[in-house]
N, C-alpha and C positions, 0 to 999 in steps of 0.2 A: 645506388642499391648494388649489392655484390653480383659478381657474374661468376660464369661456371669455371674461371680462372682459379678464382679463390674457394673454390668449391671441389676441385680435383685433388687438392694437396690431400686418393679418396683418398668415425664413427661418437621414504617420506610416510608419514604414516597412514597407516590403513582406515577406511570409512566404516563405522560402524553399519549394520545391515538396516538398522531401522531407520537411519537417514537417508538410505539409498530408497527402500522400498516405500519412503514418504513421500516420491515426485512418481506421482502417478502418470504423468505425461510420456514415460521412457517406455518406448517399447521393448526393450531390454536390458537387461543389467546382469554383470559378472561379480562374483564376489572379489574381495582383494587380493591383491598379488602377493605372496609371500616366501616365493623362492629363495631361499639362502645363496650365499657366496660370503665368500671369506673377506670381512671388510666390509665396507658400508653397505647396505640393503635398501634400495628403492622401493617403498610401499606404493603403490598405486592402484586406483580402482579405474574398471571400464564399463563403460555405458554406450548404448546406441538410441539414438531418436527414433521415431517413426518413419522419418525421411532417410535413411539410412547413413546421416554421419555420425562417424566412431568417434566417442569421447573417451578422454584419458586424463585422469585427475589425481595429482599427488600433492598433498598438503606439504607445508614445510614452512613454520614458522619463525623461522631463526631471523628472519627481516620483514621489514614491512614491504615487501615488492614480491611481483608474480612476473610470470613469463608465458606468452601466451605463444601457439606455432600451428598454423594449420600446414598440415602437410598433403599435399595431392599427387594421386597417384597419376602422374604424367610426367615425364621426361624427353629426351632427344630421342630416345627410342621408341618412342610412339609415333615418330614423324613418317612421312614419307618422301618419295624422291621429287626433289622440285621444290619441296617446302621444309627446307630445312629451317634450324633455327627458330622454329615457332614455340616451343617450350621455352626457353632463353628471352626470346621478345614479348612472350607473356608475363614474365618475372616483371619486366620495365612496363606493360600496359596496366599491370594492377594498381597501379601506386597514380595514374591518373583521373581517379575518380570515379565516384559512384551517384548514385541517384539522390543520397543525400548527403554527400564529402565532395567539395570543389575539388578543380583540379590542383594539386598540390598542397591541398589542404590537410591530409592525412598526416604527411610530415609535420605540420604546422602543430596539430592537433597533439601529436604524441610529443615532440621536443617541447611544446610548450607547459607539459605536464608531467617535466623529467624524467621522459622514460626515451627509448632506444629502439630503432626499428631495421629491417633490413629484410631480403629475399635473396633467396639461391634457386640455381638450378644446377642439375646434374642429367646423366642419362637415364635414371631410375626414377626420378622424384622431382617436383617442385616444392619450396615450403617458404611460408611467410611468418617473420615472427615479430613479436614488440614484448618490452620490459618495461613494466611501469608500477606506480606508487600502489600499493594495495587499496589505496581508494577509489583507484580509477579500473575496477573492474569494469563497470559496464563500458567505459571508453573502448578496452581492446577490444572487447567482445561484439560492440557496435560496428568496429570498423571493418573488423574482416568478417562479418554477417553482412555488411551493407555491399561490399565488393564483391561477395560471392552472389550475392543476388543478383544486384544491377548493376554491373560493369558499366561505365559509359564506351562504348566501342563508335570510333567516329574516324572521319579521316583525316582528322588533324590531329588525334591522339596517336592514329598509326605513324602516319609521317613523322612525327617528331621523334616517337619512340623507335623504329626504325632506323633514323639518322644517329640516333644515340647508340643504338646498339652495332651500326657499321663502324662510326667512331673508336666503339671499344674493341672491336675486331680490328682496327688499324694500330690502336695502341697497342694490344696485349697480347698479337698474334702476329700480323704481317709487318710491325717494325720494331719486334724484340727480338733479341738472340734466342736462337731455338724456337722461336713461335710457331714454326710450322712443323717442328718434329714430331709433337703430339699427333698432329691430324695425318699427317705421311704413317706415322707408326700404326694407327688405327686402319687406314685405308689398307696398309699392307697387312695386316694380320688379320684382319677380320673377311668374313666371305659375307654374312648377313648384313644387309643394310643398316638395319636397329643399332647396331654399334660400330658401323663402319667407318660412319660419318661424325664430325666433333657439333658438340652442344651448339656453340655460338654460331653454326651454319654458314653459309657462304653467302657473299655479297651477292651475285644474282640471283637466290632463291630469296632473301631478303626483300629484293627490289621487287620481286615477283608478287610478294603477298597483298592481299585484299582485304578489304573490311570484309566482305562476304567470309572469305576465309578463316579471319581472325574470330567472327563472330560464330562459328560452326564450332572451331576448334573449342572455344568456351563454353558453349550448349555443351558439348560432349564430356569434356575433361573437368570445366568446375564446377562439377554438381555436388552435392552435400554427399550422397552416396558413393562419392569418388575421391573422400577425402578423411583426415584424421585430425582432432582438432584436441591437443594435449595444452594442459594448464598445469602449471608448477609452481607453488610460493605458497603466500599468505593468504588465506582465504577460507569461507567455510563452503566446504564440499556440497551441503545441502543447496545452501543457497545458489551456490555457483553454478549448481544444475538447472535449477529453476530458471536462473538467467539467460544460460545456453539455450534452453528450450524456448523462451521468450522470444530471444534474438534471431535463432537458427530454424527453430522447428517448423515454420510455413514455408521454409524455401524448397521450391520442388523438385524432386529427386527427377534424374534424367535414365535413360536405359543404361546398364553398365557397358563402359566403351568395349570395343574389339581389344582382345588381350594380343599383344604383339608376338610374331613367331619368332623366337630366340634361338631356332634350333640353327648349329653350325658345325660344317662337315669337318670331319678329322682330318687336321692337316698331314700329307703326305710326306712333304719336301721341304727342307729349309728356306726362306725365302729373305730377300734384300731388297733395300734401297736406298738410295745417297741422296743427300739434301745438300744443296750448294748454299749458303747461308750469310747475306752479304752483313749481318750485323754479329757473326758468331766470330770471335776471336782464338778457340779453340776447338780442336776436333769433339765430337761427343758421341759417344755408344749408346745404341741403346739395344740389348738384347729382351724378347718377350717370349713368353710361352702361353698358350690359351688354357686354360684348369676350370675346373668344374664353378659353379657358381659358390657365392658367399654361404656360411652358415651350411655347407656341408663336412662331413668328416674329412675329405680329403683337402678341402678347403682349409680348414684350421690346420694339416699337417703342413700343409704348403705355406700358410700363413707363417708357422712356427722356423721352417726353412728359410723362407725370405728375411726373418729378424736374424738368425743364425747368421746367413751370408752377409746380409749389409744393413744392418742398424746399428749405429754408434762406433766409439774408437776401438773398439774390442771385437768389431764384427771379423769375419774372413776377409771379404773383400778390403774394409779399409786397414786392417792389419798388412797386408800383402800389397795392394795396389799404391796404396798412400804413403804407409810407414816405411814397409822395410825397401822394396823396389823403386819406388817414389816413379811410379808410370803412370799416376794420376792425383790432379789436386783433389776430387772428390769422386766419390763411389759408395752406393746403395743399393737395395734391394727391398722388394716386398710384394704381396700378395694383394691386387685390387678385391673389397668383396663386392662385385655387382650382383644384381639380381639373376642374371642370365650369365652366358661364358664370361669368366674373368680373366685378369691377366696377371700373369706372375713376372715382375719386371727388373730389370738389373740396368742401371744407368752408371755413366762414367764417364769423367771429363778428362780427357790426355793431359798430362802435364807439358809445356811448351817443349819442343823438340821429340818427343815420343811419336813414334809410327802407331797409327790406330791398329794396323795388324797385329804390333808387339801386344798392343792393350788387349785388342779382342782375345789371341791367345790364352791371356794368362786367366781371361774372365771364363773362357772356356774349360780352361783347366780346373778352377774353382768350382765349377757347375758339374764336370768330372767327378771329383772328390765326392760330391753330395751322392753321387750315384754309385759310388765303389765300394764305399765305408760308410760305417755308422758315425754318426755325429757324438762328442763326447755328453759325457752327463752332465758336466758344468755349464755347457753352452745352452742345454734345456732351461735348467735351472735359472741360469740369468735373463733367458727369453722370459720364463714366468715372474720374474721379479720387475723386470722392465714392463710386461703388462699390468700388474699391480699397480705399480706407479702412474703410468699412464690413465690406467682407469680412476683412480683416485683425483689425479687431476685434473679429467674430463669431466667430474661428476660436482666440481666445485660451487657452478652457478645454477640458478634455476634455470637459464635460459639452455644450457648443453645440457639438462637433463629433460629438458622439454622439445628440442630437437631429436634427441635420441631415440625418446619414448616414439615419437611420431615416426621416424625414419623406419624404425624396428618394425613398428607393425604394418608400416606399407611394403617392406623389403620383404620381411620374412612371418608376416601375421605374427608375431610372438615379440610385443614389449619387453616381455618378460627376460628377453635374452640380456638386458640392462644389468641383470643379477647373475646369468648364469653362464656368461662365455666362458669364464676363465676356467669352470670346470671342464669345459669342451678340450681345452687347452694341458689343464692338468692330467688327463686322461692317455695323451699322447705318448707314444712310447718310441725309442730309438728304431726300433721296426718299422711302426707305420710310418716315421719320416723318410726311411730307407727307400720301403717300397714305393712313395709318392714321387720320389727324386726320380726313381726308376722308370716310372709310368710316365710323367708329363713332362720332365725335363731331356727328354731326347733331344739329339741334335734335328732329327728329321722336322721336330714339331717347332723349331722357335724361327721366330723373325728377328732380322737384324736390322737395324736401320744407322748408316752413317752419317753424320750431319760435321759439313767439313766449311770451313771459312770460305766464302767467295772469294777468288782471287780482286783486287782490286783494279780499277781500269788504271792502264798506263797515264802517267803525269801529262796532261793537258787536253786529255781523251773528256770528251763531254759528260757531266755527270748525272745521272738517274736523277728527275725528279723526287723529290720528299713525297712520300706519302702516296705513291702511286700505290694500285693494286690491280692485278689482274682479274677480271671479270670472272665470276663463280669460283674465286679461291677460298 
């Protein structure tokens, strides 16, 4: 199943009102969304069961398949010190069987019926999804409902998946080039624990997890009133709603979980850290700035600036650092759309023989250009066209739409952003971009992490055993 590592890379026809009103078991129903954007508009309806489960339906009869995604309002930001990695561990635990589904049977049932499935975790949410033939609507709903209601939590399953996550950490973090860089970046840039630690957690915390810890985590966060179910594809909405009520309606709700404190004190001075990486072969420079949460006016302006600075071969960083001055072999920038204080990232990989301080000086000069002079009109228009293309590509599959609708509902309580976010970029002016650059991309607000290749041991010196990990890393 997918891990946080694959999720870091951080984004239909309406229903007849009569069909909606014909389902008396639903506690609340809202009318079809019809907010217009340039290009394709994704139509959907929203509903809420009496137990609090939020349901989003979007019919698409272009192919005889459907996708289901259940997005839970829990991520690593909800963890506490000493118990990191729980949200990601649970992504694994949710495939270990439930009252009516045996261990490993979830995979077999989906694959034997021509489908595919996965789950992902990040700091702000956890999701689970399947794509199946249209005639297997009951299967997808049954599987998701059964594990929401009655996940099997025992010592054997916990030990098995604890070891799987620890091995995932060894492969994807501890023994990967630049694998520790992102964790050091979070630890240095953030003050609040919610975002200060990585999603995969530490070896020490994973070892300390108990069955009681896991059962309590499930009770608090894996309740219907803490989840959004999205269904996109070839189905009749009236029938689908009745089936959803049948499978999910009797799952009891829980008290709403506590909302994590996401406040972050303003940074007053530059912060720096250096990582020695035995697997790295070239120096890497990460420069980040804390910025407002996603889906805020200033975030959209900073997102556009990130694209102008470091998205594609016509971006400022690529043009200068890679093409003209040949200081780097790769360079990019962008703004993460977190639910809490987000990050504006600049990343560059030094060309062999280039001093890191030379590369850093050039990056800071490009950031200073953003703070002192308006961007060009053609750069704004280029980004808008890039975003239109990316949106079109991201909406091709029913699965992509199901995931996006669920995430937007959990992140910002507005699945309709799937249709309207382009309008927010279209409203930005050069003055907006200059203002946010001056406000947020200041030298005193930046965090710099330099990753250097660790010197190799002298010939004849004893080599370190492969796969060793420091406790708590």
